DOLUM-331652 format. One line per field, with one value per residue (C-alpha): residue number from 0; residue in three letters; x, y, z. Coordinates in steps of 0.25 Angstrom, whole numbers, plus 2048, in hexadecimal, padded with zeros to 3 digits. Layout:
i = c(NUM:...) $
aa = c(ALA:...) $
x = c(X:...) $
y = c(Y:...) $
z = c(Z:...) $
This chain:
i = c(0:1:2:3:4:5:6:7:8:9:10:11:12:13:14:15:16:17:18:19:20:21:22:23:24:25:26:27:28:29:30:31:32:33:34:35:36:37:38:39:40:41:42:43:44:45:46:47:48:49:50:51:52:53:54:55:56:57:58:59:60:61:62:63:64:65:66:67:68:69:70:71:72:73:74:75:76:77:78:79:80:81:82:83:84:85:86:87:88:89:90:91:92:93:94:95:96:97:98:99:100:101:102:103:104:105:106:107:108:109:110:111:112:113:114:115:116:117:118:119:120:121:122:123:124:125:126:127:128:129:130:131:132:133:134:135:136:137:138:139:140:141:142:143:144:145:146:147:148:149:150:151:152:153:154:155:156:157:158:159:160:161:162:163:164:165:166:167:168:169:170:171:172:173:174:175:176:177:178:179:180:181:182:183:184:185:186:187:188:189:190:191:192:193:194:195:196:197:198:199:200:201:202:203:204:205:206:207:208:209:210:211:212:213:214:215:216:217:218:219:220:221:222:223:224:225:226:227:228:229:230:231:232:233:234:235:236:237:238:239:240:241:242:243:244:245:246:247:248:249:250:251:252:253:254:255:256:257:258:259:260:261:262:263:264:265:266:267) $
aa = c(VAL:ASP:VAL:PHE:THR:ARG:ALA:VAL:SER:THR:ARG:GLU:VAL:GLY:SER:VAL:GLU:VAL:ALA:PRO:GLY:LEU:ARG:VAL:HIS:ARG:ILE:ILE:ALA:GLY:PRO:CYS:ARG:PRO:LEU:ASP:LYS:ASN:GLN:LEU:VAL:GLU:VAL:VAL:ASP:GLU:PHE:ALA:MET:ASN:LEU:ALA:ASP:PHE:GLY:PRO:TYR:ASP:ILE:VAL:TYR:SER:HIS:TYR:TRP:ILE:SER:GLY:LEU:ALA:VAL:LEU:ARG:SER:GLU:TRP:ARG:ILE:PRO:TRP:VAL:HIS:SER:PHE:HIS:THR:LEU:ALA:ARG:MET:LYS:ALA:GLU:THR:ILE:ALA:THR:PRO:GLU:SER:ASP:VAL:ARG:ALA:ASP:THR:GLU:GLN:ARG:ILE:CYS:ASP:THR:ALA:SER:ALA:VAL:CYS:CYS:VAL:SER:GLU:ALA:GLU:ALA:HIS:ALA:LEU:ARG:THR:LEU:TYR:GLY:VAL:PRO:ALA:ALA:ARG:ILE:ARG:ILE:ILE:HIS:PRO:SER:VAL:ASP:ALA:SER:VAL:PHE:ARG:ARG:ARG:GLY:PRO:LYS:VAL:LYS:ARG:ARG:TRP:ARG:LEU:TRP:ASN:ARG:ILE:PRO:GLN:ASP:SER:VAL:LEU:VAL:LEU:SER:ALA:GLY:ARG:LEU:GLN:PRO:ALA:LYS:GLY:GLN:ASP:ILE:PHE:ALA:GLU:ALA:ILE:ALA:ARG:THR:SER:THR:ASP:SER:GLY:ILE:VAL:GLY:VAL:VAL:LEU:GLY:ASP:PRO:PRO:PRO:GLY:ASP:GLU:GLU:PHE:ALA:GLU:ALA:LEU:ARG:ARG:ARG:ALA:GLN:GLU:PRO:ASP:LEU:ALA:GLY:ARG:PHE:ALA:VAL:ARG:PRO:ALA:VAL:SER:ARG:HIS:ASP:PHE:ALA:LEU:TRP:LEU:ALA:ILE:ALA:THR:VAL:VAL:ALA:ILE:PRO:SER:ARG:THR:GLU:SER:PHE:GLY:LEU:VAL) $
x = c(092:098:0A2:0AB:0B1:0B7:0AE:0B4:0A9:0A2:095:098:09B:092:08C:082:07B:07D:075:06F:07A:084:089:094:09B:0A3:0AB:0B4:0C3:0CB:0C5:0B8:0BE:0C5:0D4:0DF:0E1:0EE:0E7:0DD:0E7:0E8:0D9:0D8:0D9:0CD:0C5:0C9:0C5:0B7:0B5:0B4:0A6:0A0:09F:0A0:0A2:0A5:0AF:0B6:0BB:0C5:0C9:0D7:0E2:0DD:0D0:0D8:0E0:0D3:0CF:0DD:0DC:0CD:0C8:0C1:0C6:0BE:0C0:0C6:0C7:0CF:0D2:0DC:0D9:0E8:0F4:100:10B:104:104:113:117:111:110:11C:116:112:108:10D:113:107:0FE:106:108:0F9:0F5:0FE:0F8:0EA:0EF:0F4:0E7:0DB:0D3:0D3:0D8:0CF:0D5:0D0:0DA:0E4:0EF:0EB:0EA:0F9:0FD:0F7:0FE:10C:10C:105:106:0F7:0F4:0EC:0E1:0DE:0DC:0CF:0CE:0C1:0C0:0B9:0AB:0A4:096:092:085:08E:09A:095:096:08F:089:08E:084:087:096:095:08D:097:0A2:09B:097:0A6:0AC:0B3:0B4:0AC:0B7:0C2:0C9:0C6:0D0:0CA:0D1:0CA:0CE:0D3:0DD:0EA:0F8:0F6:0EA:0F4:0EB:0F7:0FC:0EF:0F0:0FE:0F9:0EE:0F9:101:0F6:0F4:0EB:0E3:0E1:0D4:0D8:0D2:0D6:0CC:0CF:0C4:0C7:0C9:0D6:0D6:0DA:0E9:0EA:0E3:0F1:0F2:0E4:0E7:0F4:0EC:0E1:0EC:0F3:0E6:0E6:0F4:0F4:0F7:0EB:0E1:0D4:0D9:0DA:0D0:0D0:0C1:0BB:0B7:0A9:09E:09D:092:09A:0A7:0A0:09D:0AB:0B0:0A6:0AB:0B9:0C2:0CC:0CD:0DB:0E0:0EE:0EF:0FE:0F8:0EA:0E6:0D8:0D4:0C5:0C5) $
y = c(859:84E:844:83C:82F:822:816:80B:801:7FE:7FF:80E:814:81F:82B:82C:838:838:844:84F:857:84C:841:837:832:825:825:81A:81C:80F:802:803:7FF:805:809:80D:81C:81A:813:81E:827:81D:820:82F:832:829:82F:83E:83A:836:842:849:843:84C:85B:866:86A:877:872:865:860:854:84D:845:846:83B:843:84F:848:844:853:857:84C:850:859:862:870:876:87C:870:86E:863:85C:852:849:846:84C:844:84E:84F:840:83F:846:83C:82E:825:821:82E:830:830:83C:83B:83E:84A:84F:84E:855:860:862:862:86C:875:873:873:87F:87D:872:86E:868:864:86A:875:86A:865:874:876:869:86E:87C:876:869:86D:87C:87E:88D:890:897:88A:881:880:879:871:869:85C:85C:852:84D:850:848:83C:83F:843:840:833:830:825:81B:81C:81B:80F:808:80B:806:7F9:7F7:7F9:7F1:7FD:7FB:806:80B:80B:816:816:81C:81D:81F:81F:820:819:80E:812:816:825:824:81E:813:80B:816:816:807:808:814:80A:7FF:808:80B:802:7F6:7FA:808:805:80B:805:80A:809:80C:80E:80D:806:806:80D:804:801:802:7F5:7EF:7FA:7F8:7E9:7EB:7F5:7EA:7E0:7E9:7EB:7DC:7DC:7D9:7E7:7ED:7E1:7E6:7F4:7F9:7F6:7F9:7FA:7FD:80B:80F:818:827:824:819:821:82C:822:81D:82B:82D:821:824:829:82E:82F:82D:832:82B:830:832:83D:843:84F:84C:846:841:83A) $
z = c(170:168:16F:167:16C:166:165:16D:169:15C:163:167:159:156:15D:168:16E:17D:180:178:172:176:16C:16E:161:162:156:150:151:151:157:15E:16C:177:174:17D:17D:176:16B:169:163:157:154:156:147:144:150:14B:13D:141:149:13B:13A:145:147:145:153:15A:164:167:175:177:183:184:17A:171:16F:16D:162:15B:15A:155:14A:147:13C:147:147:153:161:169:178:17E:18B:18E:19A:19C:196:191:195:1A3:1A4:1A0:1AC:1B6:1AE:1AB:19D:197:18B:17D:176:16C:177:17D:16F:16B:178:175:167:16E:177:16C:163:16C:16F:17E:187:193:1A0:1AE:1B7:1B9:1B9:1AB:1A6:1AB:1A4:197:198:19C:195:188:188:187:189:196:18D:186:193:19A:1A8:1A9:1B6:1B5:1BA:1C4:1C3:1D2:1D0:1CF:1D7:1E4:1F3:1F8:205:20F:20B:1FC:1FF:208:1FE:1F3:1FB:1FF:1F0:1EC:1F7:1FD:20C:213:21C:212:20C:1FD:1F4:1E6:1D9:1CB:1BD:1B1:1B5:1AE:1B3:1B2:1BC:1C7:1CC:1CF:1D8:1DF:1E1:1E8:1F0:1F6:1F8:201:20A:217:215:222:21D:217:20A:1FD:1EF:1E3:1D5:1CB:1BC:1AF:1A7:199:18D:18F:19E:1A1:1A6:1B0:1B5:1B6:1BE:1C7:1CA:1CD:1D7:1DE:1E1:1E7:1F6:1FB:1F3:1F3:1F9:1FA:1EC:1E0:1D1:1CD:1BF:1BB:1C0:1BC:1C0:1CA:1D0:1D0:1D7:1E2:1E3:1E5:1F0:1F8:1F6:201:1F8:1E9:1E3:1D6:1D4:1C6:1C1:1B9:1B8:1B1:1AF:1BD:1BA:1C8) $
């Protein structure tokens, strides 16, 4: 299995064998630094051109529309499986600022061209059928898996220690939300929901996550909101954590909130 990604640092350019039979290729496409997702479209042609140095392959799999665009623009003519993560036309029904027409049109081309489209839920499959006209015969639902050795129940001693370590009162009702800090994920809705609860209810809200490039202003506004008098001490925005630590956060949460304005993938 060969995995292709864009190099975001000059130190990362090149190929590495992660495990026997699994290689990761960090190829140059545009500047070797993180880019806003809207800027990635501008370097897709270079990325697709560099894919010609590799192969031949029996099958190609792409995830997210920009990766699908890279396959469309590549020289590969092999069976192709794609998954979207989110869909522009699905987001347009629920978000005030919809995605670009270029994205929706590209997603349509992917749907028309790919050998098969994988999705994670019946809701996403329905959107693919009704919004993009993908025949049911070319859609496969594959539910996300969970590593049960990491995401598991924890005993009371571990929970008490983790609450203490993270300054969460032992008797509080912890409402937890996790995800990239961006308007579509609705963390601002979550903050206002916590603000409406009674100050003596014992409810504490915590958001875990970092902003993707381009959404730093939203994240900063959310952090400022957390410092206002009606939320101070009852709502916190914390950085993203490792999978191990996230599993502990889930274990101590009373409620997990998913306030997304739209959510077709639903990793949390």
